[in-house]
C-alpha positions in Angstrom: 25.9 7.3 -5.0 29.1 6.3 -3.6 29.7 9.3 -1.5 26.2 9.2 0.1 27.0 5.6 1.0 30.0 6.6 2.3 28.0 9.2 4.9 25.7 6.9 5.7 27.9 4.1 6.6 29.5 6.2 9.2 25.6 6.8 10.6 23.7 4.3 13.0 21.3 2.3 11.5 17.7 4.5 10.4 14.7 3.6 12.0 11.6 5.4 9.9 7.6 5.2 9.7 5.6 4.5 6.9 1.6 4.6 6.9 1.6 3.7 10.5 4.2 0.5 10.5 7.8 1.4 12.0 10.5 -0.2 10.1 14.4 -0.3 11.2 17.3 -0.3 8.3 20.6 -1.0 8.2 22.3 2.3 5.9 23.3 -0.1 3.4 19.6 -0.8 3.1 18.9 2.6 3.6 21.1 3.9 0.6 18.9 1.5 -2.1 15.4 2.4 -0.4 15.4 6.4 0.4 12.0 7.2 1.5 10.9 10.5 1.0 8.0 10.2 3.8 7.5 12.9 6.1 9.1 11.0 8.7 12.2 10.5 7.2 14.5 13.1 8.8 15.1 16.2 5.9 15.8 18.8 8.6 18.1 22.0 7.9 20.9 20.6 10.1 20.8 17.0 8.8 20.6 18.2 5.3 23.7 20.4 6.0 25.7 17.8 7.5 25.3 15.6 4.8 26.1 18.3 2.2 29.6 19.0 4.5 30.3 14.9 4.7 30.0 14.0 1.2 30.4 15.4 -2.3 27.8 14.5 -4.9 29.4 12.3 -7.6 28.8 13.6 -11.1 28.5 11.4 -14.3 25.1 8.8 -14.9 25.1 5.2 -13.9 26.9 2.8 -15.6 24.2 0.2 -17.6 24.0 -3.3 -16.5 27.3 -5.5 -17.7 28.9 -2.7 -18.2 28.1 -1.5 -21.2 25.1 -1.0 -23.9 24.0 -3.4 -26.0 23.5 -2.4 -29.7 21.7 -4.9 -32.0 21.3 -2.5 -34.8 23.2 -3.7 -38.1 25.9 -1.1 -39.4 24.5 0.8 -42.3 27.2 -0.4 -44.4 26.0 -3.9 -43.8 22.4 -3.6 -44.0 21.5 -4.8 -47.7 23.6 -7.9 -47.4 21.5 -8.7 -44.3 18.5 -8.0 -46.0 19.4 -10.3 -48.9 20.4 -12.9 -46.3 16.8 -12.6 -44.6 15.0 -13.3 -47.6 16.8 -16.8 -47.8 16.4 -17.8 -44.5 13.5 -19.5 -42.8 11.2 -16.5 -41.9 8.9 -15.7 -38.8 6.4 -12.9 -39.1 6.2 -11.1 -35.7 3.1 -9.8 -34.4 3.0 -6.3 -33.0 4.3 -7.2 -29.4 7.0 -9.4 -31.0 8.0 -6.3 -32.7 7.8 -4.4 -30.0 9.9 -6.9 -27.9 12.3 -6.6 -30.9 12.5 -3.1 -30.6 13.4 -3.0 -27.0 16.2 -5.7 -27.4 17.6 -3.6 -30.4 18.6 0.0 -28.2 19.7 -2.2 -25.2 16.9 -1.3 -23.1 17.9 -5.3 -21.5 21.5 -5.0 -22.0 23.2 -7.3 -21.8 20.5 -9.8 -23.1 21.5 -10.0 -26.7 18.5 -11.4 -28.2 15.3 -13.4 -27.4 16.1 -15.5 -24.4 17.4 -19.1 -24.8 16.3 -21.9 -22.3 18.6 -21.0 -19.3 18.0 -17.2 -19.7 14.3 -18.3 -19.9 14.6 -20.3 -16.7 16.9 -17.8 -14.6 13.8 -15.1 -15.4 11.3 -17.0 -14.5 12.4 -18.8 -11.4 15.5 -15.8 -10.3 14.0 -12.8 -11.8 17.5 -12.3 -12.7 20.2 -13.5 -15.1 23.6 -14.4 -14.2 26.8 -13.3 -16.3 29.8 -15.1 -17.1 31.6 -13.2 -14.8 29.5 -14.4 -12.3 27.3 -11.3 -11.3 23.9 -11.1 -11.3 21.5 -8.2 -13.6 17.8 -8.3 -12.8 15.4 -9.3 -15.5 12.1 -10.2 -14.5 9.9 -10.6 -17.3 10.4 -13.4 -20.4 11.6 -11.5 -23.5 10.9 -14.6 -25.7 9.8 -15.3 -29.0 7.1 -18.3 -30.1 6.7 -20.1 -32.7 4.1 -22.9 -33.6 4.7 -26.3 -34.8 4.3 -25.8 -38.4 6.7 -23.0 -38.1 9.5 -25.1 -36.4 9.1 -27.8 -38.8 10.0 -25.2 -41.5 13.1 -23.7 -39.6 14.0 -27.5 -39.6 18.2 -27.8 -38.9 18.8 -24.0 -39.8 20.7 -22.2 -37.3 19.4 -18.8 -38.3 15.8 -17.3 -39.2 14.8 -13.8 -40.4 12.0 -12.1 -38.5 9.9 -10.3 -40.6 7.2 -7.6 -39.8 3.3 -8.5 -39.2 2.2 -8.1 -42.8 5.3 -10.4 -44.1 6.7 -7.2 -46.3 9.7 -6.8 -44.8 12.6 -8.3 -42.8 13.2 -6.4 -39.4 15.9 -8.7 -38.2 18.3 -12.3 -38.2 18.1 -14.5 -35.6 21.2 -16.6 -35.3 22.8 -19.5 -33.6 19.3 -20.2 -32.4 17.7 -22.8 -29.8 13.9 -24.2 -30.3 12.6 -25.1 -26.6 9.4 -26.1 -25.3 6.6 -22.9 -24.1 5.3 -24.0 -21.0 2.7 -21.5 -21.1 1.4 -22.4 -17.6 4.4 -22.5 -16.1 5.4 -18.7 -17.6 2.1 -17.0 -16.4 2.1 -18.7 -13.4 5.6 -17.7 -12.2 4.8 -14.2 -14.0 1.6 -13.0 -12.8 1.2 -15.2 -9.8 -2.0 -16.6 -10.9 -3.5 -18.6 -13.8 -7.0 -17.0 -13.9 -8.3 -16.1 -17.1 -8.8 -12.7 -17.7 -5.2 -11.3 -17.9 -4.8 -9.0 -20.5 -1.0 -9.7 -22.0 -1.9 -13.4 -21.4 -4.8 -13.2 -23.3 -3.1 -10.8 -26.2 0.4 -12.7 -26.6 0.6 -16.0 -25.2 -2.8 -17.9 -24.9 -2.8 -18.4 -28.4 1.1 -18.2 -28.8 2.6 -21.2 -30.3 4.1 -24.0 -28.5 7.6 -23.5 -28.9 10.4 -20.6 -28.1 13.1 -19.7 -30.1 15.9 -17.6 -28.8 19.4 -16.5 -30.3 21.4 -13.6 -31.4 19.5 -10.8 -32.8 21.0 -8.8 -35.5 17.9 -5.7 -36.0 18.6 -4.5 -40.0 17.9 -0.9 -39.4 16.3 1.1 -36.5 12.6 0.0 -35.7 10.2 2.9 -36.4 6.6 3.2 -36.3 5.9 6.2 -38.4 3.0 7.2 -36.5 3.9 11.1 -35.8 5.6 9.9 -32.2 8.9 8.8 -33.4 10.7 11.6 -32.3 10.0 10.7 -28.5 10.8 7.4 -28.5 14.8 8.2 -27.7 17.0 4.9 -27.0 19.0 4.4 -24.1 22.2 5.8 -25.8 20.1 8.8 -26.9 18.8 9.5 -23.4 22.1 9.3 -22.1 23.9 12.1 -24.6 20.7 14.4 -23.7 21.3 14.1 -19.8 25.2 14.5 -20.7 24.2 17.9 -22.8 21.9 18.9 -19.8 25.0 18.5 -17.5 22.6 16.3 -15.5 23.9 14.8 -12.0 21.3 12.5 -11.2 18.5 11.4 -12.9 15.0 10.1 -11.7 12.6 8.5 -13.6 9.2 8.3 -13.2 6.8 5.6 -15.5 3.0 5.8 -16.3 0.7 4.6 -18.8 -2.0 7.5 -17.6 -2.6 11.0 -18.3 -0.4 13.3 -15.8 -3.0 15.0 -12.9 -1.0 17.2 -10.4 -0.4 14.9 -8.0 1.6 13.0 -10.4 3.4 16.8 -10.6 3.6 17.0 -7.2 5.8 13.8 -7.2 7.8 14.6 -9.3 8.5 18.2 -8.6 9.0 17.4 -4.8 11.5 14.6 -5.8 13.9 16.9 -7.2 13.6 19.6 -4.5 14.7 16.7 -2.2 17.3 15.7 -4.5 18.9 19.4 -4.6 18.6 19.3 -0.8 20.5 16.2 -0.5 23.4 18.5 -2.8 22.4 17.6 -6.5 23.1 20.5 -8.4 21.1 19.6 -11.7 19.0 16.7 -11.0 16.8 15.9 -14.3 13.5 14.2 -14.4 12.9 11.6 -17.1 9.1 11.5 -17.7 8.8 8.1 -19.5 5.7 6.8 -20.7 5.1 3.2 -21.4 4.6 3.1 -25.0 4.1 -0.4 -26.1 0.9 -3.0 -26.2 -1.3 -1.7 -23.1 -5.1 -3.4 -22.2 -7.9 -1.9 -24.0 -9.5 1.1 -21.6 -6.0 3.0 -21.1 -5.8 5.7 -22.9 -4.0 5.2 -26.1 -0.1 6.3 -26.5 -0.8 9.4 -28.9 -3.8 10.9 -26.9 -1.4 10.6 -23.6 1.5 12.2 -25.4 -0.7 15.0 -26.5 -1.5 15.7 -22.9 1.6 15.7 -21.8 2.7 18.1 -23.9 0.0 20.5 -22.6 1.3 19.8 -19.1 4.7 21.0 -19.9 3.2 23.8 -21.8 1.2 25.1 -19.0 4.0 24.6 -17.0 3.0 22.2 -14.8 6.6 20.7 -15.2 9.7 22.4 -15.9 11.0 21.4 -19.6 14.8 22.8 -18.7 14.5 20.2 -16.1 12.2 17.6 -17.9 13.0 14.8 -20.6 10.2 13.6 -21.8 10.8 10.1 -23.9 8.4 6.8 -25.0 9.4 3.4 -23.3 8.9 1.1 -26.2 8.1 -2.0 -24.0 4.9 -3.8 -24.2 2.7 -4.0 -20.7 2.1 -6.7 -18.4 0.3 -5.6 -15.3 2.7 -8.6 -13.6 2.9 -5.9 -10.5 5.7 -6.6 -8.5 7.4 -9.0 -10.8 6.8 -6.5 -14.0 8.0 -3.2 -11.9 11.6 -4.4 -11.6 11.8 -4.3 -15.0 10.7 -1.1 -15.3 13.4 0.2 -13.1 15.8 -2.3 -14.4 15.5 -1.0 -18.2 15.4 2.9 -16.6 19.2 2.1 -15.3 20.6 1.5 -18.9 19.0 4.5 -20.0 21.1 6.4 -17.3 18.6 6.6 -14.1 20.0 6.4 -10.6 16.4 6.8 -8.7 13.2 5.5 -9.6 10.0 6.5 -8.4 7.5 3.7 -7.1 4.4 5.0 -6.1 1.1 2.7 -5.0 0.6 -1.1 -7.2 3.3 -0.3 -9.5 2.5 -2.3 -13.1 -1.0 -3.5 -11.3 -4.7 -4.4 -12.0 -7.6 -5.5 -10.8 -8.0 -9.0 -10.1 -9.5 -10.2 -14.0 -12.2 -12.3 -11.6 -12.5 -11.1 -8.2 -13.4 -7.6 -6.9 -9.8 -7.0 -5.6 -6.8 -5.6 -6.7 -4.6 -8.2 -8.0 -1.4 -7.5 -6.3 -0.5 -5.8 -2.6 -0.5 -2.3 -3.3 2.8 -2.2 -1.2 4.7 -5.3 -2.6 6.0 -3.5 -5.7 7.7 -0.8 -3.8 9.1 -3.2 -1.0 10.2 -6.4 -3.8 12.1 -3.2 -5.8 14.2 -2.3 -2.2 15.1 -5.8 -2.2 15.3 -7.1 -6.0 18.7 -8.8 -6.9 20.5 -7.0 -9.5 18.9 -3.8 -8.3 20.9 -2.7 -6.1 22.5 0.4 -7.9 19.4 1.9 -8.0 17.8 4.3 -5.6 14.3 3.2 -5.4 12.1 6.4 -4.2 8.3 5.0 -2.8 6.7 8.3 -3.0 3.9 10.2 -0.7 0.2 9.5 -1.1 -1.0 12.6 -2.9 -4.9 13.4 -3.2 -7.0 16.4 -3.8 -6.9 18.9 -0.6 -10.4 20.6 -0.6 -9.1 23.1 2.0 -6.6 24.4 -0.6 -8.3 23.3 -3.6 -5.1 21.8 -5.0 -3.0 18.4 -4.7 -1.3 17.8 -2.1 0.5 15.1 0.4 -2.2 13.3 2.2 -2.4 14.5 5.5 -3.9 11.5 8.0 -4.2 13.8 11.1 -7.6 15.6 8.8 -8.2 12.8 6.2 -11.7 14.3 6.1 -10.1 17.6 4.2 -8.9 14.8 1.2 -10.9 13.2 -1.9 -9.3 10.8 -3.5 -9.8 10.5 -7.0 -9.4 7.1 -8.4 -8.6 6.6 -12.3 -11.9 5.1 -13.0 -13.3 8.4 -11.3 -11.0 10.6 -13.8 -12.0 8.3 -16.8 -16.0 8.9 -15.8 -15.6 12.3 -15.4 -13.9 12.8 -18.3 -16.6 10.5 -20.5 -19.1 12.6 -19.3 -17.2 15.8 -20.3 -17.8 17.0 -16.1 -14.9 19.0 -14.6 -12.8 17.7 -11.9 -12.1 20.1 -8.9 -9.7 22.7 -9.8 -6.7 22.1 -9.4 -6.7 18.5 -10.5 -5.3 18.8 -13.5 -4.2 21.5 -15.6 -6.8 22.9 -18.0 -5.3 22.1 -21.1 -4.3 18.6 -20.4 -8.2 18.0 -19.4 -9.6 19.3 -22.2 -7.0 16.8 -24.3 -8.8 13.5 -22.3 -11.9 14.7 -22.7 -11.5 15.2 -26.4 -10.1 11.7 -26.5 -13.4 10.2 -24.6 -15.2 12.4 -27.5 -13.1 10.8 -30.4 -14.9 7.6 -28.9 -18.7 8.5 -29.1 -20.4 7.1 -32.0 -21.4 9.6 -34.5 -24.7 11.8 -33.5 -24.3 10.4 -30.2 -23.3 12.0 -27.0 -24.3 9.3 -24.7 -22.5 6.1 -25.4 -18.9 5.7 -26.5 -17.2 2.9 -28.7 -15.1 0.8 -26.9 -11.3 1.9 -27.0 -8.8 -0.8 -28.5 -5.2 -1.1 -27.3 -2.3 0.7 -29.4 
């Protein structure tokens, strides 16, 4: 936001506090990581001065590399490409491979134009970024690669193109051109992406451990838009479609919130408070991109179809305003790679037009697969985002901790001066209540949304039993 940067450049360095620790930052750093903590000065006098000193710039943030990549073949050439695909060596994509082809095809990973070649793969692993031909950097923190085994590598032979088919091997999805095949060093990939090679990492077990020992990269041509025919395709808006929607709504700021869990009123508080703060900063019509992750998730996460039902109820019950909220599905698979992966989540939202990104405690994190502790430090995700190469244009919004206030019977921002009044309801506790058909405290989640969650866990119960549920399966 150029105007805010200009104002802050004329101001002294800003001091603020977060969870008992003091920080001092330059004005440049402050524009990168605007914290809506209570200690930041949002007094009427300061806000009025900001409105007087800067006129908020309208328009959406530019995508990485200056333009959105669109890898879908024009309709007039699709039959030609299908015929070509049947004549080429072929690779049958896994479900996760298909999701990555979808991500690439719509430009979420712009300016990446296909599955990574070796140079892009190594830059991603070692630098969390890719250098463009003009010398500039774009953030890229997770490898987007396609693995093949020894037999597939031999079948490809000297061909410079390969056809990518659906998981059943029936329909051609894409053609990968000018290909490069290189060694798939799984240990290096796992260690650098997750910071550990401990067994039990969900994405690793699903997509890497049994994958081939080679990676094939190249330029991707997707024959037609990828659809899943699961009743949710209308929510899978591409970055270009989202940008059009934001323009239609005359958004002068877009703030993105990613989640892979049902929405409770604490989440809603964070989102509505963010919009309030953006209005106080001088924006006229900030729009929320509510963007649940829609690709692979681990088995104990609530499946996408149920989450979308729950999100619909949240809007129907008026917890979020439909006029200022765009609900869409982010098609990426989930790594659970903490500070490394959260950079990918933020970068992709730049390409969708978001110039603000809300980040909370332990983003993209999970419990350690062996030890009884979190795999990542809870604060490292937001700290890494504020320093990450290639994300300088994105305003990172670390949100305040929300908990259930027993005195007000609603979700509220945690007040450390009266900790005894707050109840922290973890995701595990929420799931346990829903499984046992128990109600959470009034004000924790809208009734319609809670009913959907209970119905999901009821759907897992074996016929004729009310005590034991089946194990959920990944999407």
